[in-house]
C-alpha positions in Angstrom: -0.2 -0.1 -0.1 2.8 2.5 1.2 4.6 2.0 -2.4 1.3 1.9 -4.6 0.6 5.7 -2.6 4.6 6.2 -3.1 4.1 5.6 -6.9 0.8 7.3 -8.0 0.1 9.4 -4.8 1.0 12.6 -6.8 -1.0 11.2 -10.0 -4.3 10.6 -8.1 -3.7 13.4 -6.2 -3.2 16.2 -9.5 -6.5 14.4 -11.2 -8.8 15.2 -7.8 -7.4 18.6 -7.7 -8.4 19.0 -11.7 -11.8 17.7 -10.7 -12.5 20.4 -8.1 -11.4 22.9 -10.3 -13.8 21.8 -13.2 -16.6 21.3 -10.4 -16.4 24.3 -8.2 -16.2 26.6 -11.8 -18.5 24.6 -13.8 -20.8 24.6 -10.6 -20.4 28.4 -10.1 -21.0 29.6 -13.6 -24.0 27.0 -13.7 -25.7 28.6 -10.8 -25.4 31.8 -12.1 -26.9 31.1 -15.3 -29.3 27.7 -14.2 -31.2 29.5 -11.0 -32.6 32.6 -12.9 -33.3 30.6 -15.9 -35.4 28.8 -13.6 -37.0 31.5 -12.4 -37.6 32.9 -15.8 -39.4 29.3 -16.1 -41.5 29.6 -13.6 -42.5 33.5 -14.0 -43.3 33.3 -17.4 -45.2 29.9 -17.7 -48.7 30.4 -18.3 -50.6 31.2 -14.9 -47.0 33.0 -13.7 -46.2 36.4 -12.8 -45.1 37.7 -15.7 -47.0 35.4 -18.0 -45.3 35.0 -21.6 -45.8 32.8 -23.8 -42.9 33.2 -26.2 -40.3 33.5 -24.0 -41.8 30.4 -21.9 -42.0 28.3 -25.1 -38.5 29.3 -26.6 -36.8 28.9 -22.7 -38.5 25.4 -22.5 -37.5 24.1 -25.6 -34.6 25.2 -25.6 -33.9 24.0 -21.9 -35.6 20.3 -23.3 -33.2 20.1 -26.3 -30.2 20.4 -24.2 -31.5 17.8 -21.5 -31.5 15.8 -24.6 -27.9 15.7 -25.5 -25.6 13.0 -23.3 -22.4 15.3 -21.9 -20.3 13.0 -24.0 -22.1 14.1 -27.6 -22.4 17.7 -26.0 -18.6 17.9 -25.7 -18.0 17.0 -29.1 -21.2 19.1 -30.6 -20.1 22.0 -29.5 -16.1 22.1 -30.0 -16.2 24.7 -32.7 -17.8 27.1 -29.7 -15.5 25.9 -27.3 -12.2 26.7 -29.8 -13.6 30.2 -30.5 -14.7 31.1 -26.4 -12.2 28.9 -24.7 -9.2 29.6 -27.5 -8.4 25.4 -27.2 -10.5 22.7 -26.9 -8.1 20.3 -24.8 -7.7 20.4 -20.8 -9.4 21.4 -17.9 -10.0 25.4 -19.8 -11.1 23.2 -22.5 -14.1 21.3 -21.5 -15.2 24.2 -19.2 -18.0 25.4 -21.5 -19.0 21.8 -22.2 -20.2 21.1 -18.6 -21.6 25.1 -18.3 -23.7 23.9 -21.0 -24.8 20.2 -19.7 -25.0 21.5 -15.9 -27.0 25.1 -16.6 -29.9 23.3 -18.4 -30.5 20.8 -15.9 -30.1 22.8 -12.9 -32.3 25.2 -14.3 -35.4 22.2 -14.7 -34.3 21.8 -10.6 -34.8 24.8 -9.9 -37.9 25.0 -11.3 -39.7 22.2 -10.1 -38.5 23.3 -6.5 -40.1 26.7 -7.1 -43.8 25.2 -8.7 -43.7 23.6 -5.0 -44.2 26.7 -3.1 -47.8 26.9 -2.1 -50.0 29.4 -5.1 -52.0 30.8 -2.0 -49.1 32.1 -0.1 -48.2 33.8 -3.4 -51.7 35.2 -3.8 -51.9 36.7 -0.4 -48.5 38.9 -1.2 -50.3 40.1 -4.1 -53.2 41.1 -2.6 -51.2 43.3 -0.7 -49.0 44.9 -3.6 -46.5 43.7 -3.0 -44.0 43.7 -6.4 -43.2 40.6 -8.3 -38.9 40.9 -7.9 -40.1 41.1 -4.1 -42.3 38.1 -4.4 -39.3 36.2 -6.0 -36.7 37.1 -3.8 -38.6 37.0 -0.3 -41.7 34.4 -1.3 -40.5 32.0 -3.8 -36.7 31.8 -3.4 -37.1 31.3 0.2 -39.6 28.9 0.9 -38.2 27.1 -2.1 -34.5 27.4 -1.0 -33.9 23.4 0.5 -35.9 22.0 -3.0 -32.7 24.3 -4.7 -30.3 23.3 -1.9 -31.4 19.4 -3.2 -31.0 20.4 -6.6 -27.5 21.8 -6.4 -26.8 18.9 -5.5 -27.8 16.5 -7.6 -26.4 18.8 -9.9 -22.6 18.4 -8.9 -22.8 15.1 -8.1 -24.0 15.0 -12.0 -21.5 17.5 -12.6 -18.6 15.2 -11.0 -19.9 12.1 -13.8 -19.4 14.2 -16.5 -15.8 15.7 -15.1 -15.0 11.6 -15.4 -16.2 11.2 -18.9 -14.5 14.2 -20.0 -11.3 13.1 -18.9 -11.3 10.4 -22.2 -10.9 13.3 -24.4 -7.7 14.7 -22.4 -9.7 17.4 -20.2 -7.4 15.5 -17.0 -9.0 15.1 -14.3 -9.7 12.0 -12.4 -11.6 10.1 -14.9 -8.1 11.0 -17.2 -6.3 9.0 -14.5 -8.6 6.1 -14.7 -8.4 5.7 -18.3 -4.5 6.8 -19.3 -3.2 4.9 -16.3 -5.9 2.3 -15.2 -7.1 1.3 -18.4 -4.3 1.7 -21.2 -1.6 1.1 -18.8 -3.6 -2.0 -17.5 -2.6 -0.7 -14.0 -6.1 -1.8 -11.6 -4.6 0.1 -8.6 -4.9 3.6 -10.2 -8.4 2.4 -12.0 -9.7 1.3 -8.5 -7.8 3.9 -6.3 -9.8 6.7 -8.9 -13.0 4.9 -8.6 -12.8 5.2 -4.8 -12.5 8.6 -4.7 -15.5 9.4 -6.8 -17.9 7.4 -4.3 -16.1 9.2 -1.7 -16.7 12.3 -3.1 -20.4 12.1 -4.4 -21.1 10.8 -0.9 -19.8 13.7 0.8 -21.4 16.0 -1.0 -24.6 14.0 -0.9 -24.3 13.9 2.8 -23.7 18.0 2.9 -26.2 18.5 0.7 -28.5 17.3 3.0 -27.6 18.1 5.8 -28.1 21.9 4.0 -31.4 21.3 2.7 -32.7 19.9 6.0 -31.1 22.7 7.9 -33.2 25.1 5.5 -36.6 23.6 5.9 -36.5 23.8 9.7 -35.8 27.1 9.8 
């Protein structure tokens, strides 16, 4: 065991670091894009606070299309766009845009589902008091749905971790790349199992923290 860590420890830790960078940056930008998009879906849907069939149809149609694409297909499909925006299609930098395009629509749909679970009677009560739609969004919708939104973020983050592992197959780095290049191509099963174990632990940590935070918000 000591010999294994001496030989492969630094390689696996480097892969873990790259994975965490992809997850943190990818999730951060996906939150900036996905949460407002989820709010937009709720606001513009039929019967929403700002009913707009055209905006809702376009947003809903776009999200459905992006969500129907597996990540590995998305990765290759937008290669020209990635090259144009990021300047490269390899490494951590080259996979960030596909990760965001993959995660943000998924997160938007999860946020939409959480917001729709808020009691409509509460919203109507605030409307009857003349509260603006912006304040209703801020003080009612987002506040009441925050536990569900955290659960959605947890699911999205776990999906993002899985996507980074697949991205390793195309030279993006991270634990997926370590498992493929060393574990599979070089026939080092110890490296393969080691990266799988780290991914399992990482997912369990994310899920446990997400559950704890969501329950705390539900009780407050």
